[in-house]
Structures are given as C-alpha cells and as structure tokens.
TITORLO-377362 format. One record per residue: residue number from 1; residue in one letter; chain; z, y, x of N, C-alpha, C in turn. Coordinates in steps of 0.001 Angstrom, whole numbers, padded with zeros to 6 digits, always signed. Layout:
BEGIN
R     n   res   chain      n.up   n.north    n.east     ca.up   ca.north   ca.east      c.up   c.north    c.east
R   NUM     A       A         Z         Y         X         Z          Y         X         Z         Y         X
...
% end
This chain:
BEGIN
R     n   res   chain      n.up   n.north    n.east     ca.up   ca.north   ca.east      c.up   c.north    c.east
R     1     X       A   -015785   -009641   +016777   -016302    -008462   +016112   -016826   -008890   +014756
R     2     X       A   -016528   -008040   +013758   -016986    -008350   +012410   -017133   -007060   +011596
R     3     X       A   -018280   -006900   +010930   -018471    -005784   +010018   -018004   -006190   +008626
R     4     X       A   -017343   -005249   +007947   -016855    -005499   +006597   -017036   -004235   +005768
R     5     X       A   -017024   -004397   +004456   -017007    -003248   +003563   -015578   -002729   +003484
R     6     X       A   -015399   -001406   +003465   -014055    -000846   +003337   -013499   -001203   +001955
R     7     X       A   -012169   -001155   +001818   -011564    -001471   +000527   -012048   -000479   -000530
R     8     X       A   -012096   -000930   -001772   -012695    -000143   -002847   -012103   +001255   -002964
R     9     X       A   -010791   +001384   -002817   -010156    +002701   -002975   -010575   +003681   -001883
R    10     X       A   -011082   +003188   -000767   -011526    +004053   +000333   -013042   +004200   +000409
R    11     X       A   -013762   +003523   -000497   -015220    +003673   -000522   -015572   +005084   -000971
R    12     X       A   -016536   +005688   -000325   -017020    +007000   -000728   -018027   +006858   -001869
R    13     X       A   -018876   +005856   -001751   -019894    +005585   -002769   -019452   +004346   -003554
R    14     X       A   -018522   +004536   -004466   -017867    +003420   -005154   -018810   +002566   -005996
R    15     X       A   -019883   +003135   -006509   -020755    +002388   -007416   -022128   +002100   -006823
R    16     X       A   -022179   +002103   -005477   -023416    +001741   -004795   -023134   +000526   -003910
R    17     X       A   -024106   -000363   -003790   -023888    -001511   -002903   -023784   -001059   -001443
R    18     X       A   -023014   -001785   -000684   -022881    -001524   +000747   -023638   -002604   +001495
R    19     X       A   -024533   -002182   +002361   -025273    -003119   +003192   -024652   -003106   +004577
R    20     X       A   -024107   -004243   +004980   -023505    -004330   +006305   -024590   -004201   +007363
R    21     X       A   -024248   -003671   +008529   -025233    -003503   +009600   -025902   -004832   +009963
R    22     X       A   -027187   -004741   +010300   -027969    -005920   +010668   -028753   -005653   +011947
R    23     X       A   -029104   -006729   +012627   -030007    -006643   +013776   -031419   -006949   +013304
R    24     X       A   -032400   -006241   +013845   -033789    -006435   +013437   -034398   -007695   +014039
R    25     X       A   -034001   -008026   +015259   -034539    -009216   +015933   -033399   -009961   +016613
R    26     X       A   -033671   -011191   +017020   -032619    -012000   +017646   -032277   -011550   +019059
R    27     X       A   -032994   -010576   +019609   -032655    -010018   +020927   -032238   -008555   +020847
R    28     X       A   -032058   -008053   +019649   -031594    -006673   +019488   -030139   -006565   +019905
R    29     X       A   -029818   -005536   +020660   -028424    -005289   +021047   -027685   -004556   +019939
R    30     X       A   -028400   -003695   +019221   -027765    -002836   +018236   -027874   -003356   +016820
R    31     X       A   -026823   -003064   +016057   -026785    -003352   +014624   -027127   -002070   +013888
R    32     X       A   -028141   -002130   +013023   -028595    -000953   +012296   -027694   -000646   +011108
R    33     X       A   -027321   +000632   +010973   -026529    +001131   +009847   -027458   +001814   +008854
R    34     X       A   -027159   +001657   +007568   -028012    +002150   +006490   -027395   +003366   +005795
R    35     X       A   -028250   +004316   +005393   -027787    +005448   +004588   -027396   +004955   +003206
R    36     X       A   -026350   +005539   +002659   -025881    +005177   +001324   -026444   +006087   +000242
R    37     X       A   -027094   +007179   +000624   -027593    +008130   -000352   -028778   +008884   +000246
R    38     X       A   -029637   +009420   -000614   -030711    +010303   -000145   -030081   +011537   +000491
R    39     X       A   -030738   +012073   +001509   -030221    +013264   +002171   -031382   +014115   +002677
R    40     X       A   -031254   +015423   +002529   -032199    +016372   +003128   -031401   +017236   +004098
R    41     X       A   -031922   +017332   +005327   -031240    +018090   +006379   -032173   +019209   +006829
R    42     X       A   -031725   +020432   +006648   -032518    +021601   +007030   -032429   +021827   +008543
R    43     X       A   -033392   +022527   +009121   -033324    +022842   +010555   -032002   +023529   +010899
R    44     X       A   -031361   +023070   +011958   -030089    +023638   +012387   -028886   +023183   +011566
R    45     X       A   -029076   +022311   +010602   -027993    +021862   +009723   -027482   +020495   +010147
R    46     X       A   -026181   +020284   +009936   -025548    +018987   +010128   -025089   +018474   +008769
R    47     X       A   -025386   +017222   +008492   -024978    +016586   +007243   -024182   +015332   +007569
R    48     X       A   -023020   +015196   +006929   -022134    +014051   +007150   -022281   +013067   +006003
R    49     X       A   -022297   +011784   +006338   -022359    +010747   +005317   -021532   +009544   +005750
R    50     X       A   -020793   +008975   +004805   -020029    +007756   +005062   -020934   +006543   +004909
R    51     X       A   -020581   +005446   +005593   -021343    +004202   +005463   -020641   +003190   +004565
R    52     X       A   -019353   +003381   +004318   -018517    +002417   +003587   -018417   +001083   +004330
R    53     X       A   -018618   +001131   +005645   -018528    -000038   +006517   -017418   +000199   +007527
R    54     X       A   -016660   -000857   +007827   -015681    -000816   +008914   -015989   -001955   +009867
R    55     X       A   -015431   -001881   +011073   -015715    -002886   +012091   -014411   -003377   +012714
R    56     X       A   -014170   -004666   +012579   -012994    -005284   +013188   -013351   -005666   +014621
R    57     X       A   -012620   -005083   +015566   -012887    -005290   +016988   -011682   -005914   +017671
R    58     X       A   -011931   -006659   +018730   -010846    -007141   +019576   -010237   -005955   +020309
R    59     X       A   -009048   -006139   +020829   -008308    -005073   +021508   -009092   -004419   +022645
R    60     X       A   -009934   -005189   +023336   -010676    -004666   +024491   -012149   -004383   +024169
R    61     X       A   -012470   -004140   +022881   -013838    -003843   +022490   -013944   -002437   +021904
R    62     X       A   -015132   -001867   +022000   -015437    -000566   +021424   -016832   -000653   +020807
R    63     X       A   -017023   +000062   +019702   -018330    +000152   +019054   -018908   +001526   +019370
R    64     X       A   -020058   +001551   +020043   -020772    +002798   +020321   -021874   +002963   +019285
R    65     X       A   -022019   +004180   +018770   -023031    +004481   +017760   -024057   +005452   +018327
R    66     X       A   -025322   +005126   +018129   -026438    +005929   +018620   -027439   +006129   +017476
R    67     X       A   -028121   +007258   +017457   -029197    +007433   +016492   -030323   +006469   +016877
R    68     X       A   -030995   +005900   +015898   -032146    +005038   +016191   -033265   +005891   +016767
R    69     X       A   -034020   +005342   +017696   -035049    +006126   +018382   -036085   +006678   +017408
R    70     X       A   -036430   +005936   +016372   -037421    +006434   +015418   -036902   +007654   +014657
R    71     X       A   -035617   +007728   +014449   -035023    +008886   +013769   -034951   +010067   +014739
R    72     X       A   -034533   +009806   +015956   -034390    +010875   +016946   -035710   +011464   +017394
R    73     X       A   -036687   +010619   +017634   -037966    +011091   +018164   -038894   +011560   +017045
R    74     X       A   -039078   +010737   +016026   -040033    +011072   +014961   -039486   +012092   +013973
R    75     X       A   -038203   +012007   +013648   -037621    +012879   +012629   -036885   +014083   +013210
R    76     X       A   -036665   +014086   +014519   -035965    +015174   +015208   -034515   +015330   +014719
R    77     X       A   -033857   +014180   +014558   -032449    +014149   +014172   -031645   +013477   +015273
R    78     X       A   -030438   +013969   +015496   -029515    +013365   +016452   -028157   +013251   +015780
R    79     X       A   -027300   +012390   +016326   -025913    +012392   +015885   -025286   +013673   +016410
R    80     X       A   -024581   +014381   +015564   -024022    +015686   +015938   -023068   +015587   +017124
R    81     X       A   -022390   +014447   +017276   -021472    +014274   +018397   -022122   +013526   +019560
R    82     X       A   -023426   +013344   +019524   -024138    +012670   +020603   -024052   +011161   +020486
R    83     X       A   -022895   +010619   +020780   -022634    +009183   +020675   -021317   +008994   +019950
R    84     X       A   -021322   +008142   +018951   -020080    +007832   +018244   -019293   +006777   +018985
R    85     X       A   -017983   +006915   +018975   -017089    +005940   +019606   -016094   +005468   +018549
R    86     X       A   -016162   +004182   +018225   -015250    +003593   +017255   -014291   +002680   +018023
R    87     X       A   -013034   +003093   +018066   -012000    +002332   +018761   -011505   +001184   +017889
R    88     X       A   -010941   +000168   +018520   -010443    -000996   +017785   -009369   -000614   +016772
R    89     X       A   -008549   +000384   +017072   -007472    +000746   +016145   -007924   +001652   +014999
R    90     X       A   -009229   +001962   +014924   -009768    +002718   +013785   -009854   +001824   +012545
R    91     X       A   -010074   +000545   +012761   -010194    -000440   +011678   -008920   -000462   +010828
R    92     X       A   -009094   -000340   +009533   -007966    -000492   +008616   -006955   +000640   +008629
R    93     X       A   -007267   +001799   +009229   -006286    +002886   +009283   -005953   +003365   +007869
R    94     X       A   -004796   +003991   +007720   -004287    +004388   +006401   -005114   +005482   +005732
R    95     X       A   -005780   +006333   +006512   -006534    +007447   +005928   -007819   +007018   +005225
R    96     X       A   -008572   +006114   +005848   -009883    +005769   +005280   -010279   +004313   +005477
R    97     X       A   -009343   +003455   +005877   -009564    +002018   +006092   -010577   +001740   +007200
R    98     X       A   -010941   +002753   +007988   -011902    +002552   +009071   -013335   +002837   +008670
R    99     X       A   -013529   +003573   +007574   -014866    +003908   +007085   -015634   +004660   +008179
R   100     X       A   -016732   +004080   +008626   -017537    +004659   +009695   -018480   +005698   +009105
R   101     X       A   -018396   +006918   +009607   -019258    +007990   +009142   -020280   +008366   +010190
R   102     X       A   -021265   +009144   +009757   -022250    +009651   +010694   -022589   +011080   +010320
R   103     X       A   -022765   +011908   +011330   -023150    +013302   +011136   -024497   +013498   +011809
R   104     X       A   -025529   +013757   +011016   -026877    +013958   +011538   -027173   +015441   +011655
R   105     X       A   -027713   +015836   +012796   -028085    +017220   +013065   -029604   +017300   +013216
R   106     X       A   -030225   +018252   +012538   -031664    +018459   +012602   -031972   +019505   +013675
R   107     X       A   -032558   +019071   +014788   -032922    +019998   +015856   -034387   +020434   +015757
R   108     X       A   -035056   +020012   +014696   -036459    +020370   +014515   -036623   +021702   +013785
R   109     X       A   -037854   +021961   +013374   -038174    +023221   +012691   -038496   +023023   +011218
R   110     X       A   -038464   +021777   +010750   -038777    +021457   +009357   -037626   +020661   +008735
R   111     X       A   -037407   +020824   +007416   -036414    +019980   +006748   -036835   +018510   +006827
R   112     X       A   -035853   +017627   +006901   -036113    +016190   +006954   -035395   +015539   +005777
R   113     X       A   -036132   +014739   +005013   -035546    +013994   +003906   -035567   +012519   +004245
R   114     X       A   -034411   +011883   +004131   -034272    +010448   +004349   -033783   +009814   +003054
R   115     X       A   -034278   +008651   +002762   -033940    +007955   +001527   -032782   +006984   +001734
R   116     X       A   -032043   +006752   +000660   -030993    +005731   +000649   -031584   +004431   +001186
R   117     X       A   -030837   +003755   +002048   -031295    +002495   +002628   -032003   +002643   +003961
R   118     X       A   -032276   +003886   +004390   -032909    +004114   +005690   -031960   +003697   +006800
R   119     X       A   -032489   +002989   +007782   -031698    +002626   +008969   -031684   +003841   +009897
R   120     X       A   -030505   +004452   +010076   -030441    +005723   +010799   -029776   +005643   +012160
R   121     X       A   -028817   +004769   +012305   -028146    +004662   +013607   -027914   +003198   +013913
R   122     X       A   -027635   +002938   +015177   -027359    +001576   +015586   -026047   +001528   +016353
R   123     X       A   -025347   +000442   +016151   -024071    +000256   +016814   -024132   -000885   +017809
R   124     X       A   -023590   -000646   +018990   -023522    -001656   +020045   -022065   -001857   +020429
R   125     X       A   -021632   -003100   +020454   -020256    -003432   +020812   -020220   -003908   +022250
R   126     X       A   -019228   -003428   +022989   -019042    -003869   +024360   -017548   -003931   +024669
R   127     X       A   -017209   -004659   +025701   -015819    -004684   +026153   -015623   -003571   +027173
R   128     X       A   -014384   -003205   +027387   -014074    -002165   +028351   -012842   -002558   +029163
R   129     X       A   -012665   -001895   +030266   -011528    -002130   +031169   -010522   -001004   +031028
R   130     X       A   -009297   -001280   +031405   -008230    -000279   +031406   -007763   -000090   +032848
R   131     X       A   -007616   +001159   +033267   -007196    +001462   +034640   -005823   +000871   +034937
R   132     X       A   -005621   +000460   +036167   -004343    -000114   +036594   -003178   +000834   +036336
R   133     X       A   -003397   +002130   +036485   -002321    +003109   +036316   -002320   +003748   +034921
R   134     X       A   -002967   +003109   +033962   -002992    +003621   +032585   -001593   +003563   +031975
R   135     X       A   -001239   +004585   +031228   +000078    +004594   +030586   -000008   +005088   +029134
R   136     X       A   -001130   +004831   +028485   -001292    +005249   +027087   -000254   +004550   +026220
R   137     X       A   +000512   +005345   +025494   +001575    +004781   +024664   +001394   +005112   +023181
R   138     X       A   +000439   +005989   +022862   +000264    +006445   +021486   -000293   +005365   +020578
R   139     X       A   -000071   +005568   +019287   -000625    +004713   +018248   -001371   +005580   +017263
R   140     X       A   -002509   +005089   +016792   -003312    +005830   +015804   -002511   +005972   +014527
R   141     X       A   -002554   +007180   +013962   -001831    +007420   +012716   -002774   +007798   +011586
R   142     X       A   -004066   +007911   +011861   -005000    +008318   +010810   -006407   +007880   +011093
R   143     X       A   -007340   +008485   +010382   -008739    +008106   +010468   -009559   +008996   +011363
R   144     X       A   -010667   +009478   +010838   -011678    +010230   +011581   -011047   +011411   +012313
R   145     X       A   -011201   +011425   +013640   -010697    +012529   +014450   -009196   +012575   +014659
R   146     X       A   -008492   +011503   +014333   -007026    +011555   +014366   -006421   +011446   +015751
R   147     X       A   -007177   +011034   +016757   -006605    +010936   +018099   -006862   +012185   +018926
R   148     X       A   -007627   +013131   +018380   -007936    +014368   +019104   -007057   +015516   +018672
R   149     X       A   -007340   +016671   +019230   -006582    +017879   +018866   -007482   +018870   +018205
% end
C-alpha cells in the first residue's frame, strides 16, 4: 500500500501543496486525510472536495474511509455515503488517476466551517477474501462511481 499525489493533469487544486495521509501515532490504524481548501457546510448540505491523493493497493486490499470522530461528534459532519470504499483498481484510472474525494454532510443545525489542512477523514487498509463461487469478470473503465449504475 502506498499513498501518492495524483498526476498534475488530474489534480483539482493544481497550485496547492498536497499532503499525503499520515498517522497521528505509531499505533493508529487510520491514515488522516487533509482538506485542500476552506469549506463551509450549511445544515442539511453536502459538500464534495477532492484530496488530490491516490492509493496504490495490492489486488486483495481495500481502503475504507471514515469521518474522524472529532469531526463527526464535535462538528456534526458525516461522510455522505457513510463509509468510503476505494478498490484497488481505482488507482490510476483514466478519468481521474484515482483522486480520492470526500463528501461531507452536515447533520447539525449550524453551519460548520473547516479550514484548509484540517484532518477530516481517516483511511484504513485491510485485505479481503473472494468467495469460492465468485465470477466477477468486469474491469473498471472510469473513476468515481464508475462501477455502479
């Protein structure tokens, strides 16, 4: 597993530095992702932001994304999709080079402003198993949401 910056042509924030995810302590399971820009999220609103980070995974690994507890509990923000799932074949795709995005939803009653550089979500990598009778034959052809309907 390796975090990398997406190629320049696929960067959303071309003239801002990209901070690769980091762990806060040597026993942290999750790697913290940083906001690339200031954002204000009104109650009931969802705001999407790119990280300009991609993750190279082994064939049997997946990256799960969760909102950090301090953001979810103190700021009343959640990931709009609950938990993000980054598959190994998302890395380097033709649409966005694997740029990992996040959609924050404000379930509170007050607007929330977060500053560029805020650690908002954490990613945990794990291996997974494939069922004996699995017959998945498809190949990813794009980026965000490309395997769904």
